N, C-alpha and C positions, 0 to 999 in steps of 0.2 A: 615496452619502454623500460629502460633501466634508470637507476638513480643518476641524477645529473652529476657530471664530473665536477663542476664548479661547486656544487653543494658539498660533495665529499671532501673537497679541499679545505672548506671552512668549518666543518663539523668537528667537534671534540667530544670526548667522553664527558657526560654530564656529572659523573661522580668525581673524577679526579682532574678534569679539564685537560687530560693528556691526549696524545695522538691516537686516532683510530684508523682502521683500514678495512677494506672490503674483503670478506673471506673468499676462499676458492670457489665455493658453491654460489657465490654472489647473492646469498639470501640473508646476510647479516653483516654487521659492523663489529669488529673485534677491538677490544682494549686489552692489550697485553698486561699493562700494569694492574688493572682491576680484575683481570681474568674473566671478563664478561663479554657476551655477545648480545648486541642489540639487533633484534629481528627487523627485517624489511618486509613490510606487508603492502601489497598493491603498489610497489615502487616507492613507498614512503617509509623512511627509517623511523622506528618507534624508539625514541630516545628517552624513555622513562626508566629510571633506575629500578623501580619495582617490577618492571616487565622484562628486564635483562635476564639472560640465562648464563650460569657459570660454565666454564669450559676448562678442560685439562690440556696442558701443553703436550 
């Protein structure tokens, strides 16, 4: 089971409140502005700033 599409439409980055999107591997949510990836564990997005991982463009 994947993350609910309706949930993805309303989620925002907890740090900047900006838009996020599902990455290609479908295992994380990406915030381009903050350059962070919020991991998805057991089909649940972990939207904690301290748990987010940085990424390079």
